[in-house]
N, C-alpha and C positions, 0 to 999 in steps of 0.2 A: 874195588871201585865198580860200581854195574856198567853196563851198556848203556846204561842214558846218559850216567855222566858225562862219561867219554864222550858219546854224539854233541851233547852240550858243551862240555869243558875245550874241545878243540876250535871249535869256531871263536870263543870267547879270546882263547890262547892267539888264535890266530890275528883278531882284530887288532886285541893289545898293541903285539908286535907290530902291525899294519902303524897304528897312530905313532909308535913312537919312533920309527924310522921316518915318517912324515914329518913329524916335526922338526927332528932332527936335522932334515935337509929342506924345510920349509922359506928360511932365508935367499937361497941361492937359486929358487926355483926360475925356471923357462917357462913365459910363457907364448906359444907361436902364433904369429895371425890365422885368421881365421875369420871368416865368413858367418853373418850372426843368423841363426836359426831361422828368424822371421821371413830371411828371403829365401828360404830353400820355395823351390816353384810349385805355387800352389795348382799348377795347370800340368801335368803328368802325362801325356799320352792316353787320353782322352777322359783321363781321371781328374775332376774337378775339386780341389778341397777348400774345406770351409775351418777355421780357427777355431777353437774354444778358449778361456778364458780360466785359467786355475784361481780357486778361493786363496784367500789368504792365509786360511788356516793352512791349507795345505801347500803352500808355498815356504811357511814357516817350519813345516815337518820336513821338508826335500832340505831346504836348504840353502847356502849363497850357490847360483845355478843360473842357467837357460834351461826353460824349458818350451818345447811345444807340443801342441795336443792338436790334431784337427781328423777330421771326418771326411774320405774323400768319397764320391761318388763318381760313376760311370753314366750317365743319360742317354748314350748311344746302346749301350747294354745293360738294362735296367736288371741289378744282381744287389745281393745286401752290402751298404758300404762298408769300409775299411778304414778301421782306427789307425792314425800314428800318434806314438809318442816317443819325443827325443827329448832325456836328459842331458845337459853337459855341463860337466864343474871343472872350472880352469884351474881348479887345485882341489884336492883332498886331506884334508888335516882331520885331526879329532871331532867326531860328531856331523861330519862334512862330506862324509863317503856317500857312494851310488845308492839309492835304497832298490833291493830285488823285488820285481813283481814276484816272488814267490812268497814273499810276506805281505806286498801291498794287498794283492788280487784276494788273499782270505780277508784282509782287515776290511775292504770294501764289500765281504757279503760273498763274492766268488769262491765257490766252491771245486776245486781240482776234482775230476772224476778219470781223466788219464792224464800221466807226464813221460814224457818220452825226452832223448835227444835226437835231432835229424841233422841230416845235412843239407844246407842250401848251396845251389848253384849260384855263381856269378856270371854274368854275358860270357866271361872271358874265359871260363870253361873250369875257372877254379872252384873250390866248396871249403864253406868253413860250418861247424857247429852250433847249431843253436836249441834253444828250448821249444817243446812242443807240448803246448798244454790245452785240453777240451775243459771247460769251466763253466759251471750252472748256476744259477739264480734265479728262483722264482721261475722255476719250469723253463727258464732260458738257458740256451747254451750257445757257447762262442769258441771260436778256436785262436790262441794265443800263438805267436814266436817271438821271443827275444833272444837278446843277445849281448854281451857288453863289449865296446869297441873302445880302441885308441892304439895310437901311434901305428897305425896300418896294421891292428892284429886286431881279430875277432873271435870271442870266445864265448864256450855259452855255460860254463862253470863259475862261480862265486865267487868261488876259494883259488881256479886258478889267474881269472882277474886280479886278487887279491895281492896274490904272490905275484903277478908282472908288475903290479901298481908299485910293490917296493922297490924290486928290481929296478923299474924304468927311474925311477926317483932318484935311485943311487948311482944308475951308469948316464942319466939324461938329464936330471934335475928337472923332473918333469913327473907333476902328479893328477893331470888333466885325463879326462879319459868319459865318456860315453856309455847312457843304455839305448837300443832302439827296440821298442814293442810295437807290434803289429798284431789288431784284434781285429774278428769280423764275426758279425752272429752266424749261426748253423741252423736254416730253417728248417721244419721237419725233421726226414731221418738221415741229413745230409752227412756224409763221411769226414772225418778227418783230412784224409788224403784232397778230398775236391774240395774244402775249405782253404787248405795250403795252396793249391792250385790256382785259387782266384786273386788270395791276398798275392803272390809270387808274382801274379799279371803284373802289380804295383810293383813290386818290392823290387823286381826285377829290372825296374828302370830307375826306380831309389837308390838301389845298393851304389854303383857306381857314382853317385853324388855326395856321397857323406863325408868324404874325406875333405872336401871345402869345409865343413862344420866339426867336423871330428877328426881334427889335425893327426896327419900318419907322424 
C-alpha cells in the first residue's frame, strides 16, 4: 500500500468507526441545557456585530445544527472587521458531524498559503491549541483561527476531536460539539502575528462566553 492510500485510508477508517459508535449510543444521548447562539452578545468591548444568514443550500450541506455567522467592527478604532462563525451540533450521527474549515475553505475558493498550530491564551492564563491559516483568493489575504470545542475541551486537531467525540459518547452519552472560527482581512503586507493580535482583542472577550453556548 502506498503512502497516499494510507493517508486517505486512515481518516476513512476513523470516520467509519466514529459513525458506528455514535449510532450505537444515539438512543441514550443526553442533551445538556444551553443558550441559543443568537443570544451571544452583539456588543463586546467596543465591537459591534451584524449577523448574516446562511443560504438554504449551505444549511443542507452542514446538516441539523445551530449556526452563527457575524461580522464584528470597532467604530472607535477603525480597523478591519472580524468574522465569527460558530457551528453547534446537539448530536453527531452518521453524516451529521462538524465540517472542518480545512475542507470548506478550499471549497469556497480560499487557498491556504501557510498553516500552523498556535497556542491561544485565555483570560485566566491557561492556553489551548488552535489552527492558524493564511488564506488567499483573488489577491485578498485573510487570517483564519479555528478550533473544535466540546465538553469544556478545545482542540485543534480534527482527528483528536473525533477521538474525544467517540470517547465522550461512550462515557457521557453525549455527542454534542462545536466549531469556532475567526477570520479577518490582512491588508497590505500585514503579518499573521499582527492579524492574530487584532482577532484576539475580540477573541479574548469571546472565549469566556462560549461555555454557555457550547456546554461543558
